[in-house]
N, C-alpha and C positions, 0 to 999 in steps of 0.2 A: 270338746265336750264330753262330758262323763255320761257312763250308759245310761239310757233311762227307760222307763216301764212304758212310756208313751200312751198311759192312760187319760193323761190329763196335763194341760200346761200349766206353768207357774201363774199365781194371779194372787197381787196382795188384798187382803181384805179392805184395803182403804180404798180401793178404785173400783169397786164394783157397784151394780144399781142397787138403790134401797128397795126394800120391800118390807111388808109385816105379814105376820102369822094371821089365821083368821081371828076377827072380833078386834083387830087393831093391835095385838099383844107383839112383843117384842122379842121376848125370851120363850123358846120351847123346852120343855123339861121333861124327859122320860127316866125311869127306873128298870134296867133291864136285871132281870132274874135269871141267873143261871142255874138251870135243872139239867144234872149231868148224870151219867152212870158210866162204871167202867168194868172191864172182866175182872174176875179174880183168878190170881195166882199167874198172870201174863205181865208184860212190860207195859209201858204207855201210860202209868198214874199220873204223870206229868210233876207238879210241884210237890216236893216231898217235906213231911215233916219228921220222917226219920230215914234221910238217904242212905243209900249203901246196902240197905237190907236185901237179902235174895227173896226171890219169889217163891211161896206166896208172900206177899208183904201186906199182911193182915192187917196191921197197924193204919196203915195209908190208905187201903182199900175201905175200911170201916170209918174212918175218918169222914170220907165222902158218902159213904151211905149213912152217916147220920142225917145229912141233909135232907135224904129221901123220906127218912122214917120220922122225922121229929123237927127241924129246922125248915124245910120247906112250908110244913104247915103252920109254924110259928109267921113266917114271913107273909102268906096269904092272908092271916088275921090281922097283922098289923098295917098291913098297906090297905086293907079293907076297911079299917077303924079310921084311916086318916083320908079315905075318899081317893086313893091311888089305884087307877088301872094297870097293871103291870103290863110289860112287854117280856114274856118269857123265852130266853133264849133255850132252845130245847133239843136234847139228843133225843132222838126218836126211839132209841132202845127202851127210855122211860114208860112208853105206851105199854109194852110187855112186862116190866118190871115194877114199875110203881104207878099203876093206872089211878089208884086213888088220888094221890097227888097233882098229876094231870088233870084229873077231873075237878080239884078243889080250885086250880088256878082257872080252870076253864068256867066255873061257876062265878069267879071274880071278874068275868069280862077280859080276860088277857089276850093279848095280840101273841101268836106263837109264831116264833122267827125259827128257820131251820138252823140248827148247830151240828149238823152231823149226827149220824147215826150214834156214835160213842165219842166222846173226847179222847179215846186212847187211841183212834187213827186221826191223822192230820192231812190235809190235802198236800201239803207239801212233800210227803213221804211217799205219793202215789203216782202211779203213770197216767196219763190223760184218760185211758179207757175205764181203769177202775175209779177213778176220781168223778167221772162222768156219771158211772152207776149209781155211787153214793150221793150225789147230788139230786139225780132223779128219783133216787128210792127216798129221799127225805121229804121232797116234794109232795110225792105220792103218798105216803104215808100220814103226812099232815092232813092233806086234802082229804084223806078217805076218813080220818078219825075226827077231823072238824068242820067236815063240809066244804071247806075252802082252802085253795094251796097257800102258802104261805107267802106273803109279799117279801119278806128279807131273809138275809143268810148272815150269820156270823162262823168264821171257820173255826174248828174246834182248836184250842191252842193258839187262836189269833193267827193262824200260820197257813195263810193261803199259798197255792203254788201259782205259777207263771199264767196258767190258762185258767183259773177259778173263776174269776170275771167274765170270762168267754162263755165258760160254761153254764154260769148263773143266768146270763142274759138269754143263752140258746134254749135253756130250761123253760124259763117264765118268772123267776124271780125278777122284782123290781128296784131292790136295792140292795146294797152290801152295808155292813158295820166294820169290813176289816182294815179300812184306811184310817188311822187316827191322826190326819194331818191338818184339820180345819174345824173351824166352829160353825162352819156353813155348811149346807148341802152341796156336794161338787159332782159334775156328772161325769162318770167315766166313760172312755171308748171301749167298746168290746167287737168282737166279731158279730154278735148277734144283736147290734144296736146298742142305744144308751143305758146305763146301768147307775143309780144315784148312788152315790157315797153319802152315808147319814153319818154326822160325827159320833165318833166311840171315844168313851174317857178312859185313857191310858193311866192318869192319875188318881182321879175319882172312882177308884176301883178298889175293892177288897183285897183283891190278890196282891198288888205292890205294895199297899199301905199296911195291910195287917200282916200277911205272912212273908214277903220278901224285906221291907223295912220295919216289921215288928211294932208297928203302930197299936195302940190301944183301940177299942172300939171308940170310946169318948175323942179320942186323936181323929180318926175317921169320921165320926159325925162332925166335928167341928170343921173338918175339911170340907165337907159337903156343903154346909150352912154357908160357909166363907166363900166358897165358889160361887154359889147361887147369887149370893149378896153383889158380888163381885161382877158377874156375868149380867146382872140387871141392870148395873151401871153403865157398862160397856153396850149393852144393847139398845141404849139412847140412842148410839150413832151407827150401829149395826146391828140388824135381827142376827138372834144365834140361838144356836140349840145346846143345850147342857144335859149331857146324858151321865147316869151314876148307875154303877154296874157294882152288884152283889151277888154272892153264891149261897146256895141253901146251906153249905157246909161250913161257911165262914160267919157271915153275917148271922144266918139263920141260927 
């Protein structure tokens, strides 16, 4: 047998019990908006439009900062105009850096998901004590600012460590978006008890579509609509979750 994570067992979607979402619905759709902040003059900026530049890499830092100054507010307005309550994957450094943007998403009724303190530091690069401190810090900061703790977590860079799920459950998080392996929620086993894996989009995501594959905004929009149409048909047989991920500095 190959090495395993031992978080969950293999399960074909064709062999599971049927259920429906509230109201008898068969497809659950959410839009995840990534609101992120990065340090200036240091590594960890992630995906670059100008690779190989020495730090300070002003071009790439400013590209991301556009999302906090302009793009995020455009997205709040667009989502509100269409009656969509966003799910915000939040770097908690944004509370200090761009509190007006966080407030705008709060006013739109957003659910805030822990997304690390900054996307410049990923769990898989930390030892367990350091990661535990960040997971707890994010939990506490969101609870202090929003009046309730976050229910969910998405690792910066989509890069959890071997113990991330254990730390999340032990801290009080109820779900994670780090495992894009299914179209239905899946229970994960952890040291702290069950943790729900909520489906997360690897493809219907503006990073791979627009940045990595150089797709146009129209192509990304077409992919999103086509995916929902396809999943609506598939959900007749199995209840499904469709996630759509956008970033304030890309789609914004």
